[in-house]
C-alpha positions in Angstrom: 32.4 47.0 -36.2 32.4 46.2 -39.9 33.9 49.7 -40.8 37.0 49.1 -38.0 37.4 45.5 -38.7 37.7 46.8 -42.8 40.1 49.7 -41.6 42.4 46.6 -39.7 43.0 44.6 -42.3 43.6 47.5 -44.8 46.4 48.7 -42.2 47.9 45.4 -42.3 47.6 45.2 -46.1 49.4 48.2 -46.4 51.8 47.2 -43.7 52.9 44.3 -46.0 53.5 46.1 -49.2 55.7 49.1 -47.1 59.3 47.2 -48.0 60.0 45.3 -51.0 63.0 44.1 -49.4 61.1 43.0 -46.1 61.0 39.1 -45.2 58.6 37.2 -46.4 57.3 33.8 -44.7 55.2 30.8 -45.8 53.9 28.7 -42.7 52.0 25.5 -42.1 50.9 23.9 -38.7 48.8 22.7 -36.3 46.0 24.9 -34.6 43.4 24.1 -31.7 40.4 26.5 -31.4 38.8 26.8 -27.7 35.2 28.1 -27.3 34.5 30.0 -23.5 30.8 29.5 -23.2 29.4 30.8 -19.8 28.1 28.1 -17.4 29.6 25.0 -19.8 32.0 22.8 -20.2 35.2 24.2 -22.6 34.6 23.3 -26.1 37.3 22.3 -29.2 37.7 22.3 -32.5 41.5 21.2 -33.8 43.0 22.0 -37.6 45.1 23.0 -39.9 46.4 26.7 -40.5 48.5 28.0 -43.4 50.2 31.1 -43.0 51.2 34.3 -45.5 53.5 36.9 -43.5 56.1 40.0 -43.8 57.9 41.0 -40.9 60.4 43.7 -41.3 63.0 44.7 -38.4 63.8 48.5 -37.3 66.8 47.1 -35.5 68.3 44.1 -34.5 65.4 43.7 -31.5 62.5 45.6 -32.6 60.5 44.3 -35.9 57.0 44.0 -36.9 55.2 41.4 -39.0 51.8 41.2 -40.9 49.7 38.7 -43.0 47.1 36.1 -43.7 46.4 33.0 -42.0 43.5 30.7 -43.4 42.8 28.1 -40.6 40.1 25.2 -41.0 38.7 23.6 -37.9 36.6 20.7 -37.2 35.0 18.7 -34.4 33.6 15.4 -34.1 31.7 14.5 -31.2 33.6 10.5 -30.4 30.5 9.2 -28.2 28.4 11.0 -31.6 30.1 10.1 -34.7 27.5 12.0 -37.0 27.6 15.1 -34.7 30.3 17.9 -35.8 31.3 21.3 -36.5 33.3 22.3 -39.3 34.6 26.0 -39.8 36.9 28.4 -42.2 38.5 31.5 -40.7 40.4 34.3 -42.4 42.9 35.7 -40.0 45.0 39.0 -40.0 47.6 39.1 -37.6 49.8 42.3 -36.5 52.2 41.6 -34.2 55.2 43.6 -33.0 58.5 41.4 -32.6 61.2 41.5 -29.7 63.7 39.5 -31.0 67.4 37.9 -29.0 69.6 37.5 -31.5 72.2 34.9 -29.9 74.1 34.7 -33.4 72.9 35.6 -37.1 71.4 31.6 -37.3 70.0 31.1 -34.6 67.6 34.6 -33.1 65.0 33.8 -30.0 62.1 36.1 -31.0 59.0 37.3 -28.2 55.7 38.9 -30.1 52.2 40.2 -29.5 49.4 41.9 -30.8 46.0 42.0 -32.0 44.2 39.5 -34.5 41.2 40.6 -37.0 39.4 36.9 -37.6 36.4 36.7 -39.7 35.0 33.2 -40.0 34.2 32.2 -43.8 32.2 29.3 -43.1 30.3 27.5 -39.7 28.9 24.3 -40.7 27.3 21.8 -37.7 26.0 19.0 -37.6 23.8 17.0 -35.6 23.5 14.0 -33.8 20.5 12.9 -36.3 22.6 14.4 -39.6 21.1 17.6 -40.1 24.2 19.6 -41.8 23.2 23.4 -41.1 25.2 27.1 -40.8 25.1 28.8 -37.8 24.9 32.4 -39.8 21.0 31.0 -41.6 19.9 33.2 -39.1 18.6 30.7 -37.0 21.5 31.0 -34.2 23.0 34.5 -32.9 26.7 33.4 -33.8 29.4 36.3 -35.0 31.5 36.4 -37.7 33.7 38.3 -36.6 36.3 38.6 -33.4 39.3 40.4 -32.9 42.3 38.1 -30.8 44.9 39.3 -28.8 47.7 37.5 -27.6 51.6 36.5 -28.1 53.8 33.8 -28.2 57.9 33.1 -28.9 59.4 31.4 -31.9 63.2 30.5 -33.1 64.3 31.6 -36.9 67.7 29.1 -38.2 69.8 30.5 -40.7 67.7 33.2 -41.8 65.8 30.6 -43.6 63.2 28.8 -41.2 60.8 29.7 -38.6 59.2 27.7 -35.6 56.7 29.5 -33.1 53.9 28.8 -30.3 51.2 31.3 -29.8 48.3 31.9 -27.6 45.2 34.6 -29.0 42.4 35.1 -26.9 39.3 36.9 -28.4 38.1 40.4 -27.3 34.6 40.2 -28.6 31.5 38.1 -27.5 30.8 36.0 -30.8 26.9 36.0 -29.7 24.8 38.5 -30.7 22.3 38.0 -27.5 22.5 37.2 -24.0 24.5 34.4 -23.7 28.7 34.8 -23.8 30.7 33.1 -25.6 34.5 33.9 -26.1 37.2 32.1 -28.5 40.9 31.4 -27.9 43.9 29.9 -30.4 46.3 28.4 -30.1 48.9 27.8 -33.3 52.1 25.7 -34.5 53.6 27.1 -36.9 56.5 25.9 -39.2 57.9 28.6 -42.0 60.1 29.0 -44.6 61.5 32.8 -45.3 62.2 34.6 -48.4 63.9 38.1 -49.1 
């Protein structure tokens, strides 16, 4: 698994460096992560992401993008103020894009692809104000996931990009008999550079 993740990250970084004249975007936006655990209610965290991506077009209608997203997520149980969860992720989205160019200044696009994801830190705070890392060997929580999904966006004046996307985890985040899948919803505003 670690070798596969390393190869995906290396491929994404090579794709980013393919063409110096490609379009680079720097973005920010709100995001949420949903946790689907068998037999339990859906849990969620919310946060902010910072995105850096490189897009290349093959034609007026097709292209790809690869980049790096840094996302921080948190959740507080509003009924038990001390309890909570804080996580930091690094995602490597690699996506194909299909453009509908209405004009040079307004282009709609659809995207889809895979997102290898690494959880850098996951801190849980219990009701009695005790903090622990979910990676300290006490829990069977995995750092790694690969998500697949898509979304749609709009590019304006070749300068701004608005997008919304949904990605669903393909791997079980627990390394035991329990099942935990993760999904992400992202809204992004980006400024584009050539």
